[in-house]
C-alpha positions in Angstrom: -1.2 -34.0 17.2 -2.3 -36.5 14.6 -2.6 -35.0 11.2 -2.6 -36.3 7.6 0.4 -35.4 5.4 -1.9 -33.6 2.9 -5.6 -32.9 2.5 -8.0 -30.7 0.5 -10.0 -27.9 2.1 -13.3 -29.2 0.7 -12.7 -32.5 2.6 -11.8 -30.7 5.8 -15.1 -28.8 5.6 -17.0 -32.0 6.1 -15.4 -32.7 9.4 -17.3 -32.5 12.7 -15.5 -30.7 15.6 -15.5 -32.3 19.1 -14.5 -30.9 22.5 -11.8 -32.7 24.8 -14.5 -34.9 26.2 -15.6 -36.1 22.8 -18.8 -34.1 22.7 -19.8 -32.7 19.3 -19.4 -28.9 19.2 -20.4 -28.3 15.5 -19.0 -28.4 12.0 -15.8 -26.9 10.6 -16.8 -23.8 8.7 -13.5 -22.4 7.5 -9.7 -22.5 7.9 -7.6 -19.4 8.5 -4.1 -18.9 7.4 -1.3 -16.3 8.0 1.3 -15.3 5.4 4.6 -17.0 6.3 7.3 -17.0 3.6 6.5 -18.9 0.5 3.4 -20.7 1.8 0.8 -19.4 4.2 0.5 -21.2 7.6 -2.8 -22.5 8.9 -3.3 -20.7 12.3 -7.0 -21.1 13.2 -10.2 -22.9 12.5 -13.7 -21.5 12.3 -16.4 -23.7 13.8 -20.2 -23.2 13.3 -21.7 -24.1 16.7 -24.3 -27.0 16.6 -27.8 -25.7 16.3 -26.8 -22.1 15.9 -25.5 -19.8 13.2 -22.7 -18.4 15.4 -19.1 -18.9 14.4 -16.3 -19.4 16.9 -12.5 -19.5 16.3 -10.0 -21.8 17.8 -6.2 -21.8 17.4 -4.8 -24.6 15.3 -2.5 -25.4 18.1 -5.5 -26.5 20.1 -6.3 -29.3 17.6 -5.4 -32.7 19.0 -6.3 -34.8 16.1 -7.7 -34.1 12.6 -9.0 -37.0 10.5 -12.2 -38.1 8.7 -13.5 -39.1 12.1 -13.5 -35.5 13.1 -11.4 -32.8 14.7 -10.8 -33.2 18.4 -9.7 -30.1 20.4 -7.4 -30.0 23.4 -9.1 -26.9 24.7 -12.4 -25.1 23.9 -11.6 -21.5 24.7 -12.4 -19.4 21.6 -10.1 -16.7 20.3 -10.5 -13.8 17.9 -9.0 -13.8 14.4 -6.4 -11.2 13.5 -6.9 -8.7 10.6 -3.9 -10.2 8.8 -5.4 -13.7 8.7 -7.4 -14.8 5.7 -10.4 -17.2 5.6 -9.4 -19.8 2.9 -13.0 -20.8 2.1 -14.5 -17.4 2.2 -11.8 -15.4 0.5 -10.2 -17.8 -2.0 -12.5 -20.7 -3.0 -14.4 -19.8 -6.2 -12.4 -16.6 -6.5 -10.2 -15.6 -9.4 -6.5 -15.5 -8.8 -3.4 -14.8 -10.9 -1.0 -17.6 -11.9 2.2 -15.6 -12.1 4.2 -18.5 -13.7 1.5 -19.1 -16.3 0.7 -15.4 -16.8 -3.1 -16.0 -16.6 -6.1 -15.6 -14.5 -7.5 -18.8 -13.0 -10.4 -19.8 -10.7 -9.7 -21.6 -7.4 -11.9 -24.7 -7.0 -10.1 -26.2 -4.0 -7.1 -25.7 -1.9 -4.4 -28.3 -0.9 -2.9 -28.2 2.6 0.2 -30.1 3.7 1.9 -30.9 7.0 5.5 -29.7 6.7 8.0 -29.5 9.5 5.4 -29.4 12.2 3.3 -26.8 10.5 0.2 -27.0 8.3 0.7 -24.9 5.2 -1.4 -23.8 2.2 0.7 -25.4 -0.6 -1.4 -25.5 -3.8 -4.5 -24.3 -5.5 -6.6 -26.7 -7.5 -7.8 -24.9 -10.7 -8.9 -28.0 -12.7 -12.1 -30.0 -13.1 -11.0 -32.5 -10.5 -11.4 -29.8 -7.9 -14.9 -29.2 -9.0 -15.8 -32.9 -9.0 -14.2 -33.3 -5.6 -16.4 -30.6 -4.1 -19.5 -32.3 -5.7 -18.4 -35.7 -4.3 -18.0 -37.2 -7.7 -14.2 -37.3 -7.9 -13.8 -41.0 -6.9 -16.5 -42.2 -9.2 -15.1 -40.2 -12.1 -11.6 -41.5 -11.5 -12.8 -45.1 -11.4 -14.6 -44.6 -14.7 -11.6 -43.0 -16.3 -9.4 -45.9 -15.2 -11.8 -48.3 -16.7 -11.8 -46.4 -19.9 -8.0 -45.9 -19.8 -8.4 -42.1 -19.7 -5.8 -40.0 -17.9 -7.5 -37.4 -15.7 -4.7 -35.4 -14.0 -5.0 -32.8 -11.3 -4.3 -29.1 -12.2 -2.4 -27.9 -9.2 -0.5 -24.6 -8.9 2.0 -24.1 -6.1 1.0 -21.2 -3.9 4.3 -19.5 -4.3 3.3 -18.9 -8.0 0.0 -17.3 -7.2 -1.2 -13.8 -6.5 -4.5 -12.9 -4.9 -6.5 -10.1 -6.5 -9.0 -9.2 -3.8 -8.3 -6.8 -0.9 -9.4 -9.4 1.7 -7.4 -12.2 0.1 -4.0 -10.4 0.4 -1.7 -13.4 1.1 1.3 -11.9 -0.6 4.8 -13.2 -0.5 8.0 -11.5 -1.7 8.5 -14.3 -4.2 5.1 -13.5 -5.8 5.9 -9.8 -6.0 9.2 -10.6 -7.6 7.4 -12.9 -10.0 5.1 -10.0 -11.1 8.2 -7.9 -11.8 9.4 -10.5 -14.2 6.2 -10.5 -16.2 6.2 -8.1 -19.2 3.9 -5.1 -18.6 1.8 -6.1 -21.7 1.1 -9.5 -20.1 0.2 -7.9 -16.8 -2.2 -5.6 -18.7 -3.8 -8.6 -20.4 -4.3 -10.3 -17.0 -5.7 -7.1 -15.5 -8.2 -6.7 -18.4 -9.6 -10.1 -17.7 -10.7 -9.0 -14.2 -13.7 -7.0 -13.0 -13.0 -3.3 -12.2 -12.7 -3.8 -8.4 -10.4 -6.9 -8.9 -8.4 -5.0 -11.4 -7.8 -2.2 -9.0 -6.9 -4.6 -6.2 -4.5 -6.4 -8.6 -2.7 -3.1 -9.5 -2.6 -2.2 -5.9 -0.9 -5.5 -5.0 2.1 -4.6 -7.2 5.0 -2.3 -6.6 4.0 1.2 -8.0 6.6 1.1 -10.7 5.4 -2.3 -12.0 1.7 -1.2 -11.8 2.4 2.0 -13.7 4.1 0.1 -16.5 1.2 -2.3 -16.7 -1.4 0.6 -16.7 0.3 2.1 -19.7 -0.4 -1.0 -21.7 -4.1 -1.3 -20.7 -7.1 -0.5 -22.8 -8.3 3.0 -21.8 -11.8 2.0 -20.7 -10.5 -0.8 -18.5 -7.9 1.5 -17.0 -10.4 4.3 -16.2 -12.7 1.7 -14.6 -9.8 0.5 -12.4 -8.7 4.0 -11.4 -12.3 4.8 -10.4 -12.0 2.0 -7.8 -8.8 3.4 -6.3 -8.8 6.1 -3.6 -7.3 9.5 -4.6 -3.9 9.0 -3.0 -3.3 5.6 -4.5 -4.5 6.7 -8.0 -2.4 9.8 -7.7 0.7 7.8 -6.8 0.3 5.4 -9.7 -0.4 8.1 -12.3 2.7 9.9 -11.0 4.8 6.8 -11.8 3.4 6.6 -15.4 5.1 8.3 -18.3 3.9 11.9 -18.5 2.1 11.5 -21.8 0.3 8.3 -20.6 -0.6 10.0 -17.3 -2.0 13.0 -19.1 -4.0 10.8 -21.4 -5.5 9.0 -18.4 -6.3 12.2 -16.5 -8.0 13.6 -19.7 -10.4 10.6 -19.5 -11.4 11.3 -15.9 -14.0 13.9 -14.7 -12.4 17.3 -14.4 -13.0 17.5 -10.7 -11.3 14.1 -10.0 -8.4 14.9 -12.3 -7.8 18.2 -10.5 -7.9 16.4 -7.1 -5.4 13.9 -8.3 -3.1 16.6 -9.6 -3.2 18.4 -6.3 -1.9 15.3 -4.5 1.2 15.1 -6.8 4.6 16.8 -6.4 4.3 20.3 -7.9 6.9 19.7 -10.6 5.2 16.5 -11.9 1.8 18.1 -11.6 3.0 21.1 -13.6 4.3 18.8 -16.5 0.9 17.0 -16.6 -1.1 20.3 -16.6 1.0 21.5 -19.4 0.3 18.4 -21.5 -3.4 18.6 -20.7 -3.5 22.2 -22.0 -2.8 21.0 -25.6 -5.4 19.3 -27.9 -5.2 15.6 -27.6 -4.4 15.0 -31.3 -1.6 17.6 -31.5 2.1 17.1 -30.9 1.8 18.9 -27.6 -1.0 16.5 -26.5 0.9 13.5 -27.7 4.4 14.3 -26.4 6.1 13.3 -23.2 8.4 15.6 -21.3 10.8 12.8 -20.3 13.8 13.0 -22.6 17.6 13.5 -22.3 19.3 16.7 -23.5 22.7 18.4 -23.0 23.9 21.9 -23.7 26.0 23.0 -26.6 29.7 23.3 -26.1 30.2 20.5 -23.6 32.6 17.6 -24.2 31.6 14.0 -24.8 32.7 13.1 -21.3 30.6 15.9 -19.8 27.7 14.8 -22.0 28.1 11.2 -20.9 28.0 12.2 -17.2 24.9 14.3 -17.8 23.2 11.5 -19.8 23.8 9.0 -17.0 22.3 11.5 -14.5 19.2 12.2 -16.5 18.6 8.6 -17.6 17.9 7.7 -14.0 14.6 9.6 -14.3 13.8 8.7 -18.0 12.4 5.2 -18.7 13.8 4.9 -22.2 16.5 6.9 -23.9 15.9 7.2 -27.6 18.4 10.0 -28.6 20.3 12.8 -26.9 19.2 16.3 -27.9 21.5 19.3 -27.8 20.1 22.7 -26.8 21.5 26.2 -26.4 21.3 28.4 -23.3 17.8 29.5 -24.3 16.6 25.9 -24.7 16.5 26.0 -28.4 17.0 22.7 -30.2 20.3 22.7 -32.1 21.1 19.1 -32.8 20.8 15.4 -31.9 23.1 12.5 -31.5 22.7 8.8 -30.6 24.1 6.9 -27.7 26.3 5.1 -30.1 27.8 8.4 -31.3 28.6 9.2 -27.7 30.1 5.8 -26.9 32.6 5.9 -29.9 33.5 9.6 -29.4 36.8 10.6 -27.7 36.2 12.1 -24.2 37.4 15.5 -25.3 35.3 15.7 -28.5 32.7 18.5 -28.4 29.1 17.4 -28.8 28.8 20.1 -31.5 31.0 17.9 -33.7 28.9 14.8 -32.9 25.4 16.1 -33.4 23.3 16.1 -36.5 22.2 19.7 -37.1 19.4 18.8 -39.5 16.8 17.6 -37.0 13.4 16.4 -38.0 11.1 18.2 -35.6 7.5 19.3 -35.2 5.8 22.2 -33.4 3.4 21.7 -30.4 0.5 22.5 -32.7 1.3 19.9 -35.4 -1.6 17.5 -35.9 -1.1 13.8 -35.4 -1.9 13.0 -39.0 1.0 15.1 -40.1 3.4 13.6 -37.5 2.5 9.9 -38.3 4.4 9.7 -41.6 7.6 11.1 -40.1 8.6 8.2 -37.9 8.7 5.5 -40.7 10.0 7.9 -43.3 13.0 8.9 -41.3 13.3 5.7 -39.2 12.8 7.6 -36.0 11.9 6.2 -32.6 11.1 9.7 -31.3 10.3 13.1 -32.8 11.3 16.3 -30.9 8.6 18.9 -30.3 9.5 22.6 -30.3 7.5 25.8 -29.6 7.3 28.8 -31.9 10.7 30.0 -30.8 12.3 26.6 -31.5 12.7 25.7 -27.8 12.5 22.0 -27.0 9.3 21.1 -25.2 9.2 17.3 -25.4 9.3 14.3 -27.8 6.6 12.3 -29.5 7.5 8.6 -29.5 6.9 6.6 -32.6 4.0 4.5 -31.2 2.1 7.7 -30.2 2.9 9.2 -33.6 1.2 6.3 -35.5 -1.3 5.6 -32.8 -4.3 6.0 -35.1 -3.0 3.6 -37.6 -2.2 0.5 -35.4 -4.4 -1.8 -33.4 -5.0 -1.1 -29.7 -3.3 -4.3 -28.7 0.0 -3.1 -30.2 0.0 0.5 -28.9 2.7 1.4 -26.5 4.7 -1.7 -27.3 6.5 -1.3 -30.6 9.2 1.3 -29.9 9.9 0.0 -26.4 10.7 -3.4 -27.8 13.2 -1.9 -30.2 14.7 0.5 -27.7 15.4 -2.4 -25.3 
């Protein structure tokens, strides 16, 4: 087969298609690709039949030659596209897409294809003005003018391995791209998601691993997050909320219609659903409504070694460990110590000798305005919450404690930055 080493999709779409005898069949309508490692592989072409509006598909392997003179086929037996293939023109051109390396949303103006090792692959997306001018047929004139004026007019190409599609039909995902999303800070993922429409935002969150998506959701503006969740089906929304921190998950559920929130809770594991229902039962501006039930605690009377084993076990389910709380057999808060205290202790030391007994705490009914001053005053990353009997119920993290006094863009970010 004769094929150029590289070409742009917009140029290919000008090609006429001919049968083996050289008779014109129609014009190239689209190119289909299949995910294949780092770069999707071109697998089929879509041809609009001459004089009709019907579209027929032919395997790329049936292409004998492809050049500006046209596409000549070896065979003319049409085939059906598979559900996993994507139409490059229909699904990607003029669509928004995520540049994982640049941590931004870009718009695809054209796509670059290249012949590599006997395959034709989708290698780059053109997101610059040259892609726009190329489609309008003005690129050569503009480049000639720029050269005459000694103006540099570079292409803006992004390698496909650094891109992530954000529409359900354009799901050309590669492992490298998903790994790239994992390396982006949740706050940056949230900023990217907020640039998208609600359906695109939902598709973007759905393209990530659930743990990554949940972290990003916790950084998003409430209105944008609710709009995205409303685009997800109940099972997917339930799974993502289940991965969120309990306090963040409860805050989100509180923003949803009661019937939808109840349906999502019913899809969760009973233990997780019970924790969220408990948090939802408190006023949103009270310590009970602000707290998370994810914390680490150990019983009184255990040794440092026993406490260390217990902390390691519990920390697998807790995203960030602030302090370790000590409770008696009734669950009453008796003290607190830091991880540093535990590290420097001798294995046989009792936690009762490590802990600070004068613990700054609040009750579940304490108002947010009364909690906010405690974090900066006592230099705390988290404040324990107890019930009327002194039993530990949860913790209010510093960011939630001062939530009303900081900008939305900084919420959920300050203590995690310190804790890491």
